[in-house]
C-alpha positions as CSV (number, residue, x, y, z in Angstrom):
1,X,-25.4,19.2,-13.6
2,X,-22.3,19.2,-11.4
3,X,-21.9,17.1,-8.2
4,X,-19.2,17.1,-5.6
5,X,-17.6,14.1,-4.0
6,X,-14.1,12.8,-3.0
7,X,-11.9,9.9,-4.2
8,X,-11.3,7.1,-1.7
9,X,-9.1,5.0,-3.9
10,X,-5.7,3.7,-2.6
11,X,-3.6,6.8,-3.3
12,X,-2.2,9.3,-0.8
13,X,-3.9,12.4,-2.3
14,X,-7.6,11.9,-1.5
15,X,-8.7,14.2,-4.3
16,X,-11.8,16.3,-4.2
17,X,-13.9,15.7,-7.3
18,X,-16.4,17.4,-9.5
19,X,-18.6,15.0,-11.5
20,X,-20.6,16.2,-14.5
21,X,-24.0,14.4,-14.7
22,X,-26.0,14.2,-18.0
23,X,-29.4,12.4,-18.1
24,X,-28.5,10.7,-14.8
25,X,-25.2,9.3,-16.1
26,X,-21.7,10.3,-15.4
27,X,-20.3,12.3,-18.3
28,X,-16.9,13.3,-16.9
29,X,-14.9,13.5,-13.7
30,X,-12.6,16.4,-12.8
31,X,-10.8,17.8,-9.8
32,X,-11.7,20.7,-7.5
33,X,-9.9,22.8,-4.8
34,X,-11.9,21.6,-1.8
35,X,-8.8,19.4,-1.0
36,X,-6.1,22.0,-1.5
37,X,-3.6,19.6,-3.0
38,X,-5.9,18.5,-5.8
39,X,-5.4,21.9,-7.5
40,X,-8.2,21.3,-10.0
41,X,-6.7,18.2,-11.7
42,X,-6.8,14.5,-11.1
43,X,-5.1,11.3,-12.4
44,X,-6.1,9.6,-15.6
45,X,-7.1,6.5,-13.6
46,X,-10.0,8.3,-11.9
47,X,-11.0,10.1,-15.1
48,X,-11.6,6.6,-16.6
49,X,-13.7,5.4,-13.7
50,X,-17.0,5.8,-15.6
51,X,-15.7,2.9,-17.7
52,X,-15.9,0.7,-14.6
53,X,-19.3,2.1,-13.6
54,X,-20.9,1.4,-17.0
55,X,-18.5,-1.3,-18.4
56,X,-19.4,-4.8,-19.5
57,X,-17.7,-6.3,-16.4
58,X,-20.0,-4.5,-14.0
59,X,-22.0,-6.8,-11.7
60,X,-25.7,-6.0,-12.0
61,X,-27.5,-8.5,-9.8
62,X,-26.9,-11.2,-7.2
63,X,-26.1,-14.7,-8.6
64,X,-25.4,-18.2,-7.4
65,X,-22.8,-20.5,-9.0
66,X,-24.1,-23.1,-11.5
67,X,-20.9,-24.4,-13.0
68,X,-17.3,-25.3,-12.1
69,X,-15.5,-22.8,-9.8
70,X,-13.4,-20.4,-11.8
71,X,-15.5,-20.4,-15.0
72,X,-17.9,-17.6,-13.9
73,X,-21.0,-19.6,-14.6
74,X,-23.8,-18.1,-12.5
75,X,-27.6,-17.9,-12.3
76,X,-29.4,-14.7,-11.4
77,X,-31.3,-14.8,-8.1
78,X,-33.0,-12.2,-5.9
79,X,-31.2,-10.4,-3.1
80,X,-33.5,-12.1,-0.6
81,X,-32.5,-15.6,-1.9
82,X,-28.8,-14.7,-2.0
83,X,-28.6,-13.2,1.5
84,X,-30.8,-16.0,3.0
85,X,-28.4,-18.6,1.5
86,X,-25.3,-16.8,2.9
87,X,-26.9,-16.2,6.4
88,X,-27.9,-19.9,6.6
89,X,-24.4,-21.1,5.7
90,X,-22.9,-18.7,8.3
91,X,-25.1,-20.0,11.0
92,X,-24.6,-23.6,10.0
93,X,-20.8,-23.3,9.7
94,X,-20.5,-21.7,13.1
95,X,-22.7,-24.3,14.7
96,X,-21.0,-27.3,13.1
97,X,-17.3,-26.1,12.9
98,X,-17.1,-23.0,15.1
99,X,-16.9,-19.4,14.2
100,X,-13.2,-19.7,13.3
101,X,-14.2,-21.7,10.2
102,X,-15.4,-18.4,8.8
103,X,-12.8,-16.1,7.3
104,X,-13.6,-12.5,6.1
105,X,-11.0,-11.4,3.6
106,X,-10.8,-7.7,2.8
107,X,-8.3,-4.8,2.5
108,X,-9.4,-1.2,2.9
109,X,-6.8,0.6,0.8
110,X,-9.5,1.9,-1.6
111,X,-12.2,2.4,1.1
112,X,-13.1,5.1,3.5
113,X,-14.2,5.0,7.0
114,X,-17.8,3.8,6.2
115,X,-17.0,1.0,3.8
116,X,-14.4,-0.8,6.0
117,X,-14.7,-1.9,9.6
118,X,-18.2,-0.7,10.4
119,X,-21.2,-3.1,10.2
120,X,-18.9,-5.7,8.4
121,X,-16.6,-5.8,11.4
122,X,-19.6,-6.1,13.8
123,X,-21.0,-9.1,11.9
124,X,-17.7,-11.1,11.8
125,X,-16.9,-10.3,15.4
126,X,-20.3,-11.5,16.6
127,X,-19.9,-14.6,14.5
128,X,-16.6,-15.3,16.3
129,X,-14.9,-15.5,12.9
130,X,-11.1,-15.9,12.3
131,X,-9.4,-12.5,12.3
132,X,-7.5,-11.3,9.3
133,X,-4.1,-9.6,9.5
134,X,-4.3,-7.0,6.8
135,X,-0.6,-6.9,5.9
136,X,-0.4,-7.1,2.1
137,X,0.7,-3.5,1.9
138,X,2.3,-0.9,4.3
139,X,2.5,-3.3,7.3
140,X,6.3,-2.9,7.9
141,X,6.3,0.8,7.1
142,X,3.3,1.4,9.3
143,X,4.8,-0.6,12.1
144,X,8.1,1.3,11.8
145,X,6.4,4.7,11.8
146,X,4.2,3.7,14.8
147,X,7.0,2.2,16.9
148,X,9.6,4.9,16.2
149,X,7.5,8.1,16.1
150,X,4.0,7.0,17.2
151,X,2.9,8.0,13.7
152,X,3.7,11.7,14.3
153,X,2.0,13.9,11.6
154,X,4.2,14.2,8.5
155,X,5.6,17.0,6.5
156,X,2.9,18.3,4.1
157,X,3.1,18.3,0.3
158,X,3.3,22.1,0.2
159,X,6.3,22.2,2.5
160,X,8.4,20.1,0.1
161,X,9.0,23.5,-1.6
162,X,11.0,24.7,1.4
163,X,13.4,21.7,1.5
164,X,17.0,22.1,0.3
165,X,17.5,18.4,-0.1
166,X,14.8,15.8,-0.8
167,X,15.4,12.1,-0.7
168,X,12.7,10.0,-2.3
169,X,13.3,6.4,-1.1
170,X,11.2,3.6,-2.4
171,X,8.4,5.7,-3.8
172,X,7.2,6.8,-7.2
173,X,4.7,9.7,-6.9
174,X,4.5,10.0,-10.7
175,X,2.4,6.7,-10.6
176,X,0.8,7.1,-7.2
177,X,0.4,10.5,-5.6
178,X,0.8,12.7,-8.6
179,X,0.1,15.9,-6.7
180,X,3.4,15.7,-4.8
181,X,5.4,16.0,-8.0
182,X,4.8,19.7,-8.7
183,X,6.0,20.6,-5.2
184,X,9.2,18.6,-5.7
185,X,9.8,20.3,-9.0
186,X,9.2,23.7,-7.4
187,X,11.8,22.8,-4.8
188,X,14.2,21.9,-7.5
189,X,13.5,25.2,-9.3
190,X,14.4,27.0,-6.0
191,X,17.7,25.1,-6.0
192,X,16.9,22.0,-3.9
193,X,18.9,18.8,-4.6
194,X,16.9,15.6,-5.3
195,X,18.1,12.1,-4.5
196,X,16.0,9.1,-5.6
197,X,16.6,5.5,-4.4
198,X,14.8,3.1,-6.8
199,X,15.9,0.1,-9.0
200,X,14.2,1.9,-11.9
201,X,14.7,5.3,-13.6
202,X,11.3,6.6,-12.6
203,X,10.3,10.0,-13.9
204,X,11.7,11.7,-10.8
205,X,14.8,9.6,-10.9
206,X,15.5,10.9,-14.4
207,X,15.3,14.4,-13.1
208,X,17.3,13.7,-9.9
209,X,20.8,15.0,-9.1
210,X,21.6,11.5,-7.7
211,X,19.9,8.2,-8.6
212,X,20.8,5.2,-6.5
213,X,19.6,2.2,-8.5
214,X,20.0,-0.3,-5.7
215,X,19.3,-4.0,-6.0
216,X,15.9,-4.9,-4.6
217,X,16.2,-5.7,-0.9
218,X,19.4,-3.8,-0.2
219,X,17.9,-0.6,1.1
220,X,18.8,-1.6,4.7
221,X,22.6,-1.7,4.2
222,X,22.6,1.5,2.2
223,X,20.7,3.3,4.9
224,X,22.9,1.8,7.6
225,X,26.0,3.0,5.8
226,X,24.6,6.6,6.0
227,X,24.1,6.1,9.7
228,X,27.7,4.8,10.1
229,X,29.0,7.9,8.4
230,X,26.9,10.2,10.6
231,X,28.1,8.4,13.8
232,X,31.7,7.7,12.9
233,X,32.5,11.1,11.3
234,X,30.9,13.3,13.9
235,X,27.9,14.4,11.9
236,X,25.3,12.9,14.2
237,X,23.3,15.5,16.2
238,X,24.2,14.1,19.6
239,X,22.5,16.9,21.5
240,X,19.2,16.2,19.7
241,X,19.5,12.5,20.2
242,X,20.2,13.0,23.9
243,X,17.1,15.1,24.3
244,X,14.7,13.4,22.0
245,X,15.6,9.7,21.3
246,X,16.3,6.4,22.9
247,X,17.9,3.2,21.5
248,X,20.7,5.3,20.0
249,X,23.5,2.9,20.9
250,X,21.7,-0.1,19.5
251,X,21.4,1.6,16.1
252,X,25.0,2.9,16.3
253,X,26.2,-0.7,17.0
254,X,24.2,-2.2,14.1
255,X,25.4,0.4,11.6
256,X,29.1,0.1,12.5
257,X,30.0,-2.7,10.1
258,X,28.4,-1.0,7.1
259,X,31.0,1.0,5.4
260,X,30.1,2.8,2.2
261,X,32.2,0.3,0.2
262,X,30.5,-2.8,1.8
263,X,27.0,-1.3,1.3
264,X,27.6,-0.3,-2.3
265,X,28.9,-3.8,-3.1
266,X,25.8,-5.4,-1.5
267,X,23.5,-3.0,-3.3
268,X,25.3,-3.7,-6.6
269,X,25.6,-0.1,-7.5
270,X,27.5,0.0,-10.8
271,X,30.9,1.7,-10.9
272,X,29.7,4.4,-13.2
273,X,26.9,5.2,-10.7
274,X,29.5,5.3,-7.9
275,X,31.5,7.8,-9.8
276,X,28.4,10.0,-10.1
277,X,27.6,9.6,-6.4
278,X,30.7,10.6,-4.4
279,X,28.8,9.9,-1.2
280,X,29.7,6.2,-1.9
281,X,33.4,6.8,-2.7
282,X,36.4,6.9,-0.4
283,X,35.9,9.2,2.5
284,X,39.3,10.7,1.6
285,X,37.9,12.1,-1.6
286,X,37.3,15.8,-1.4
287,X,34.1,15.7,-3.3
288,X,32.8,13.1,-0.9
289,X,33.3,15.4,2.0
290,X,31.5,18.2,0.1
291,X,28.4,16.1,-0.7
292,X,28.4,14.6,2.8
293,X,28.5,18.0,4.2
294,X,25.5,18.9,2.0
295,X,23.7,15.9,3.3
296,X,24.6,16.0,6.9
297,X,25.6,19.5,8.0
298,X,22.2,21.1,8.0
299,X,23.2,24.5,9.5
300,X,26.0,25.5,7.3
301,X,25.2,23.9,4.0
302,X,21.9,22.4,3.1
303,X,19.0,24.0,4.9
304,X,16.0,21.7,5.4
305,X,16.5,18.0,4.5
306,X,13.4,16.0,3.8
307,X,13.1,12.2,3.6
308,X,10.1,10.8,1.7
309,X,10.0,7.1,2.7
310,X,7.9,5.0,0.3
311,X,4.8,3.3,1.5
312,X,5.8,0.0,0.0
313,X,8.9,0.2,-2.3
314,X,11.6,-0.5,0.3
315,X,9.4,-2.7,2.5
316,X,8.4,-5.5,0.1
317,X,11.2,-7.8,1.0
318,X,12.7,-9.9,3.8
319,X,14.4,-6.7,5.2
320,X,11.4,-4.4,4.8
321,X,10.8,-3.6,8.5
322,X,14.4,-2.8,9.4
323,X,14.9,-0.9,6.1
324,X,12.0,1.3,6.9
325,X,13.2,1.9,10.4
326,X,16.7,2.7,9.2
327,X,15.4,5.2,6.6
328,X,13.0,6.9,9.1
329,X,15.8,7.1,11.7
330,X,18.0,9.2,9.3
331,X,16.4,12.6,10.1
332,X,16.6,11.8,13.8
333,X,20.3,10.9,13.8
334,X,21.1,13.9,11.5
335,X,18.9,16.3,13.5
336,X,16.9,17.4,10.5
337,X,13.7,18.5,12.3
338,X,12.3,21.8,13.6
339,X,12.1,23.8,10.4
340,X,9.7,24.0,7.6
341,X,10.5,21.4,4.9
342,X,12.7,19.3,7.2
343,X,12.0,15.9,8.7
344,X,10.2,13.0,7.0
345,X,7.0,12.2,5.2
346,X,5.1,9.0,5.8
347,X,1.4,8.1,5.9
348,X,-0.8,10.7,7.6
349,X,-3.6,8.2,8.1
350,X,-3.3,8.4,11.9
351,X,-2.8,12.2,12.1
352,X,-6.4,13.0,13.0
353,X,-6.1,10.8,16.1
354,X,-9.2,8.8,15.2
355,X,-9.8,5.4,16.7
356,X,-12.6,3.1,15.8
357,X,-15.1,3.3,18.6
358,X,-18.2,2.7,16.5
359,X,-17.9,-1.0,15.7
360,X,-20.7,-2.6,17.7
361,X,-18.8,-5.6,19.1
362,X,-15.6,-6.4,21.0
363,X,-12.9,-8.1,18.9
364,X,-12.9,-11.8,19.8
365,X,-9.8,-13.7,20.8
366,X,-10.0,-15.9,17.8
367,X,-7.1,-17.0,15.6
368,X,-5.4,-14.5,13.3
369,X,-4.6,-15.4,9.7
370,X,-2.1,-13.4,7.8
371,X,-3.7,-12.4,4.5
372,X,-0.4,-13.0,2.6
373,X,-0.8,-16.7,3.4
374,X,-4.3,-17.2,2.2
375,X,-3.4,-20.2,0.0
376,X,-1.9,-22.0,3.0
377,X,-4.9,-21.0,5.2
378,X,-7.4,-22.4,2.7
379,X,-5.5,-25.7,2.2
380,X,-3.8,-26.3,5.5
381,X,-5.6,-24.6,8.4
382,X,-6.8,-26.6,11.4
383,X,-9.6,-26.2,12.0
384,X,-10.2,-25.7,8.2
385,X,-11.8,-22.6,6.7
386,X,-15.2,-23.6,5.4
387,X,-16.6,-20.2,4.6
388,X,-14.7,-17.4,2.9
389,X,-16.3,-13.9,2.5
390,X,-14.3,-11.7,0.1
391,X,-15.0,-8.0,-0.2
392,X,-12.9,-4.9,-0.9
393,X,-10.3,-7.2,-2.3
394,X,-9.2,-9.4,-5.2
395,X,-6.9,-12.1,-3.7
396,X,-6.9,-14.3,-6.8
397,X,-4.4,-11.9,-8.3
398,X,-3.0,-9.7,-5.5
399,X,-2.0,-12.3,-2.9
400,X,1.4,-14.1,-2.9
401,X,1.8,-17.7,-4.1
402,X,-1.1,-17.3,-6.6
403,X,-1.2,-21.0,-7.6
404,X,-1.8,-22.1,-4.0
405,X,-4.5,-19.4,-3.6
406,X,-6.3,-20.6,-6.7
407,X,-6.1,-24.3,-5.5
408,X,-7.7,-23.1,-2.3
409,X,-10.5,-21.2,-4.1
410,X,-11.2,-24.4,-6.2
411,X,-12.1,-26.4,-3.1
412,X,-15.6,-27.8,-3.6
413,X,-16.2,-27.9,0.1
414,X,-15.3,-24.2,0.5
415,X,-18.4,-21.9,0.4
416,X,-17.1,-18.6,-1.0
417,X,-19.0,-15.3,-1.1
418,X,-17.6,-12.4,-3.2
419,X,-19.1,-8.9,-2.8
420,X,-17.7,-6.9,-5.6
421,X,-18.3,-4.2,-8.3
422,X,-17.1,-6.0,-11.4
423,X,-16.3,-9.6,-12.4
424,X,-12.8,-9.9,-11.0
425,X,-10.7,-13.1,-11.1
426,X,-11.7,-13.8,-7.5
427,X,-15.4,-13.3,-8.3
428,X,-15.2,-16.1,-10.8
429,X,-14.7,-18.5,-7.9
430,X,-17.7,-17.4,-5.9
431,X,-20.6,-19.6,-4.8
432,X,-22.7,-16.5,-4.2
433,X,-21.9,-13.3,-6.0
434,X,-23.1,-9.9,-4.7
435,X,-23.0,-6.6,-6.7
436,X,-21.4,-3.7,-4.8
437,X,-21.8,0.0,-5.3
438,X,-18.8,2.1,-6.3
439,X,-17.8,5.2,-4.4
440,X,-19.8,7.3,-6.9
441,X,-23.0,5.6,-5.7
442,X,-22.7,6.0,-2.0
443,X,-21.5,7.9,1.0
444,X,-18.1,7.6,2.6
445,X,-15.7,9.5,4.9
446,X,-12.2,9.8,3.3
447,X,-9.0,10.5,5.2
448,X,-6.2,11.1,2.7
449,X,-2.9,9.7,3.9
450,X,-0.6,12.1,2.1
451,X,-2.1,15.5,2.9
452,X,-3.8,15.9,6.3
453,X,-7.4,16.0,5.1
454,X,-10.8,14.4,5.8
455,X,-13.7,14.9,3.4
456,X,-17.3,13.6,2.9
457,X,-17.9,11.5,-0.2
458,X,-21.4,11.8,-1.6
459,X,-23.3,9.7,-4.1
460,X,-23.5,11.4,-7.5
461,X,-25.7,8.8,-9.3
462,X,-28.2,6.2,-8.3
463,X,-26.8,2.6,-7.8
464,X,-26.3,0.8,-11.0
465,X,-28.5,-2.3,-11.5
466,X,-29.2,-4.0,-8.2
467,X,-25.9,-3.1,-6.5
468,X,-26.0,-2.3,-2.8
469,X,-23.6,-0.6,-0.4
470,X,-21.7,-2.3,2.4
471,X,-23.8,-1.0,5.2
472,X,-27.0,-2.3,3.7
473,X,-25.7,-5.8,3.0
474,X,-23.8,-6.4,6.2
475,X,-26.7,-4.9,8.2
476,X,-29.1,-7.3,6.5
477,X,-26.8,-10.2,7.3
478,X,-26.7,-9.2,10.9
479,X,-30.5,-9.3,10.9
480,X,-30.7,-12.7,9.1
481,X,-28.2,-14.4,11.4
482,X,-30.0,-13.1,14.5
483,X,-27.0,-11.1,15.6
484,X,-28.4,-7.6,15.2
485,X,-28.7,-5.5,18.3
486,X,-31.2,-2.6,18.9
487,X,-28.4,0.0,19.0
488,X,-26.9,-1.0,15.7
489,X,-27.2,1.6,12.9
490,X,-29.6,0.7,10.1
491,X,-28.5,1.6,6.7
492,X,-25.8,3.9,5.2
493,X,-27.0,7.2,6.5
494,X,-27.3,5.9,10.1
495,X,-23.8,4.3,9.7
496,X,-22.4,7.6,8.6
497,X,-24.0,9.6,11.5
498,X,-22.8,7.0,14.0
499,X,-19.2,7.5,12.8
500,X,-19.4,11.3,12.6
501,X,-20.7,11.4,16.2
502,X,-17.7,9.5,17.5
503,X,-15.0,11.6,15.8
504,X,-12.7,13.6,18.2
505,X,-13.3,17.2,18.9
506,X,-15.3,19.2,16.4
507,X,-14.2,17.1,13.4
508,X,-17.5,15.3,13.0
509,X,-19.6,18.5,13.3
510,X,-17.4,20.2,10.7
511,X,-17.7,17.4,8.2
512,X,-21.5,17.2,8.8
513,X,-21.9,20.9,8.2
514,X,-19.3,21.6,5.5
515,X,-18.3,18.3,4.0
516,X,-14.7,18.8,5.2
517,X,-12.8,19.5,8.4
518,X,-9.9,21.9,9.0
519,X,-6.8,20.0,10.3
520,X,-4.6,21.5,13.1
521,X,-1.8,23.8,11.9
522,X,-3.6,24.2,8.6
523,X,-2.4,20.7,7.7
524,X,1.2,21.9,7.6
525,X,2.8,21.0,10.9
526,X,6.5,21.5,11.5
527,X,7.9,18.3,13.2
528,X,9.4,19.0,16.6
529,X,8.0,22.5,16.6
530,X,4.3,21.9,16.2
531,X,4.0,18.1,16.6
532,X,6.1,15.6,18.5
533,X,6.3,11.8,18.6
534,X,3.2,10.2,19.9
535,X,5.1,7.6,21.8
536,X,4.6,7.3,25.6
537,X,7.5,9.6,26.5
538,X,7.3,11.7,23.2
539,X,10.8,10.4,22.3
540,X,11.9,8.7,19.1
541,X,12.5,5.0,19.7
542,X,15.4,4.1,17.4
543,X,15.3,0.5,18.5
544,X,11.7,-0.5,19.3
545,X,12.0,-3.6,21.5
546,X,8.5,-4.8,20.7
547,X,9.4,-5.0,17.0
548,X,12.8,-6.6,17.8
549,X,11.0,-9.5,19.5
550,X,9.1,-10.2,16.2
551,X,12.4,-10.8,14.4
552,X,14.6,-13.8,15.5
553,X,17.8,-11.8,14.7
554,X,16.6,-8.5,16.1
555,X,16.4,-5.2,14.2
556,X,18.8,-3.8,11.5
557,X,20.1,-7.2,10.7
558,X,20.5,-7.7,7.0
559,X,19.2,-11.0,5.4
560,X,21.1,-11.7,2.1
561,X,19.6,-11.8,-1.3
562,X,17.6,-15.0,-1.9
563,X,18.8,-15.2,-5.6
564,X,20.4,-18.5,-6.8
565,X,22.3,-19.4,-9.9
566,X,19.1,-21.1,-11.1
567,X,16.9,-18.1,-10.4
568,X,19.2,-15.0,-10.4
569,X,16.8,-12.2,-11.4
570,X,14.8,-10.0,-9.0
571,X,11.2,-9.6,-10.1
572,X,9.5,-6.4,-8.9
573,X,5.9,-5.3,-9.3
574,X,5.7,-1.5,-9.0
575,X,2.5,0.5,-9.1
576,X,1.5,1.6,-12.6
577,X,-0.4,4.5,-14.2
578,X,-3.2,2.2,-15.2
579,X,-4.6,0.7,-12.0
580,X,-4.9,1.2,-8.3
581,X,-3.7,-2.2,-7.1
582,X,-5.9,-4.4,-9.2
583,X,-8.8,-1.9,-9.4
584,X,-9.6,-0.7,-13.0
585,X,-7.6,-3.6,-14.5
586,X,-10.8,-4.7,-16.3
587,X,-10.4,-1.6,-18.5
588,X,-8.6,-2.3,-21.8
589,X,-4.9,-1.4,-21.8
590,X,-1.8,-1.8,-24.0
591,X,-0.2,-5.2,-24.0
592,X,1.5,-6.1,-20.7
593,X,5.2,-6.8,-21.1
594,X,8.1,-7.8,-18.8
595,X,10.6,-4.9,-18.6
596,X,14.2,-6.2,-18.8
597,X,17.6,-4.5,-19.1
598,X,19.0,-5.0,-22.6
599,X,22.1,-6.7,-21.3
600,X,20.0,-9.2,-19.3
601,X,18.0,-9.9,-22.5
602,X,21.0,-10.2,-24.7
603,X,22.6,-12.8,-22.4
604,X,19.4,-14.9,-22.8
605,X,19.0,-14.4,-26.5
606,X,15.9,-12.3,-26.0
607,X,14.8,-9.4,-28.3
608,X,12.2,-6.7,-27.8
609,X,8.8,-8.2,-28.4
610,X,9.8,-11.9,-28.0
611,X,7.4,-14.2,-26.2
612,X,9.1,-15.2,-23.0
613,X,8.7,-17.5,-19.9
614,X,9.3,-16.0,-16.4
615,X,9.6,-18.9,-14.0
616,X,10.8,-20.2,-10.7
617,X,10.0,-23.1,-8.5
618,X,6.5,-21.7,-7.7
619,X,5.2,-21.2,-11.2
620,X,5.5,-19.6,-14.6
621,X,4.2,-16.5,-16.4
622,X,4.3,-16.1,-20.2
623,X,4.2,-12.7,-21.9
624,X,6.3,-10.6,-24.2
625,X,9.5,-8.8,-23.4
626,X,10.2,-5.0,-23.4
627,X,13.8,-3.9,-23.2
628,X,14.9,-0.7,-21.6
629,X,17.9,0.7,-19.8
630,X,15.6,2.4,-17.3
631,X,15.6,-0.7,-15.1
632,X,18.8,-1.8,-13.4
633,X,20.6,-5.0,-14.6
634,X,19.6,-8.1,-12.7
635,X,16.0,-6.8,-12.1
636,X,12.9,-7.4,-14.2
637,X,9.5,-5.8,-13.7
638,X,5.8,-6.6,-14.2
639,X,3.2,-4.0,-13.3
640,X,1.3,-4.4,-10.0
641,X,-2.4,-5.2,-10.2
642,X,-2.5,-7.4,-13.3
643,X,-5.5,-9.7,-14.0
644,X,-5.1,-13.2,-15.4
645,X,-6.3,-12.0,-18.8
646,X,-3.2,-9.8,-19.1
647,X,-0.7,-12.6,-19.6
648,X,-0.5,-15.3,-22.2
649,X,-0.9,-18.3,-19.8
650,X,-3.4,-16.7,-17.3
651,X,-1.0,-16.3,-14.4
652,X,0.3,-13.0,-12.9
653,X,3.5,-12.0,-11.2
654,X,2.0,-13.1,-7.8
655,X,2.3,-16.7,-9.0
656,X,6.1,-16.3,-8.7
657,X,6.1,-14.5,-5.3
658,X,6.8,-16.6,-2.2
659,X,4.5,-16.3,0.8
660,X,7.4,-15.6,3.1
661,X,7.0,-12.6,5.4
662,X,9.0,-9.5,6.2
663,X,11.3,-9.3,9.2
664,X,8.6,-7.5,11.2
665,X,4.9,-6.9,10.9
666,X,4.2,-9.9,8.6
667,X,4.3,-8.0,5.4
668,X,4.4,-9.4,1.9
669,X,7.7,-10.1,0.2
670,X,6.7,-9.3,-3.4
671,X,10.2,-8.1,-4.3
672,X,11.8,-11.3,-3.0
673,X,10.6,-13.2,-6.1
674,X,13.7,-14.5,-7.8
675,X,13.2,-15.8,-11.3
676,X,14.7,-16.9,-14.6
677,X,13.6,-15.6,-18.0
678,X,13.8,-17.6,-21.2
679,X,12.6,-17.1,-24.7
680,X,9.7,-19.4,-25.7
């Protein structure tokens, strides 16, 4: 039997799926053409998802802790007992300490519109719980896109083929968003130039005409040097800026000091790379003028120029907000809009114009806790957090300053609920453990944030064991805490209909009838022809004052590298082909190794396969070394989404990441980890 659904996992593509069912079990998962970008194929991650559904780590029933926190020692209980225990603690905590002593901790990257911010949000709002700033990913880029363009709909995957120059800055579609790659390759086949900005030689960087292997955190000066060239050499589209932008002079002023030479030195681009990239050589060089003409003189040379700004690569450092703003400003200053394949691509999550009007409670004016500082919140908050409810997240391994987070989770006076699909590292610290359904066992509404699509996810199998969906569990907790109102939806189907009825225009009716809705402009809008900035005056704001107030130094101000002589190496944690964040990390994988440049390894007496220590003032990770020239010197890499079992000492790269925040929007500074590496 074949069953249709859609993938909600944290990837831009939102693939439509065909699931083969044999004897009530999933036999295989493949792609379909309901979402046109899926093109009948899907990533290896989702093909392996049945290993999560039926694997040994799957949570099958509710349980209550019976041993020390962290040891995963639990006793099976009924759902009635588990939910009654949780509801009683919620009511008692609010009465004794106030609602702010309750903290819901979740992140919706791998969830659709039904499994995040529906009945769960209603419950915690009515409890008056502390609010969570969900900033671990895409906060600076999202803030930049919203403030500068009002999250104007982006260039579609298909329209990459019409670009004459594509700049991939801080993204790796080969690991996350694989359906974009064929369109980039087709553009290259048609003669397009490809530029990749990344500290590593990603698959696309290896195929690029130009690869800028910048030092992590230096994207801002590199982007500002391009702005300086545009402004100083007369290549800025002044007519376009006059008609469609504000804040131009503030950006021009901030870019003025960043010559190509100064930016290249700060980015630590090797001499051999500079020779291959004449854009960063002397402006008197003839080749430089030719390439700059290609980049900047759209009408006579290049055709459509397209910037693909990564969702997290360039943002995960102290300069992340300004870097994202500077990159997104380039097509504006260069006047690269108004033709197919020109402009920029960022998240399309807001393109449908959907706002949450279905949560059944007003958001309270309670304190906001940044999720990147969970460790501090658990150990230092006043009033203290006494009840932590974790769902749709695995903070024990994904949140910065891991050792502090684990100390917080070890508090005996902290009552922790974890609602999860498998026995994650966070689940091991639960006082009450609840089994959650996967996306293959329930309904959801999935907006992809790459293509402009929305599709209905359907259950293809019955829930495994005693697992329950979010709507059922949070709805029952509303009942048990006495906070349910008569108008609240009851159960998953009512929750879905409640959301569908509140979608704008005919979107809800289309999804209800056909399982999908047709986006405007067939999902392929041309920026500044079909769609315009969704700012108040429909102008691009190149210097958003609201964001400037968040940063003490203002926007486009470069904060130097935090490296020291003691800890000189930049540790990055890019997405991998194995996991979606930490999801699927329970599935067996090859040995996890730290990637180092051979010259960095040689200087430390390290050979390929050696057992090594990666350490700084925050902690230490032990694993083995892998040497490769596909990462720049001075930078080392551990994959994103590791679990504690993947390293030799049970700590992941997040144990080395400071809980400092980005210049705007309070994002995580994963790429600001500075470390030393030594052979054990």
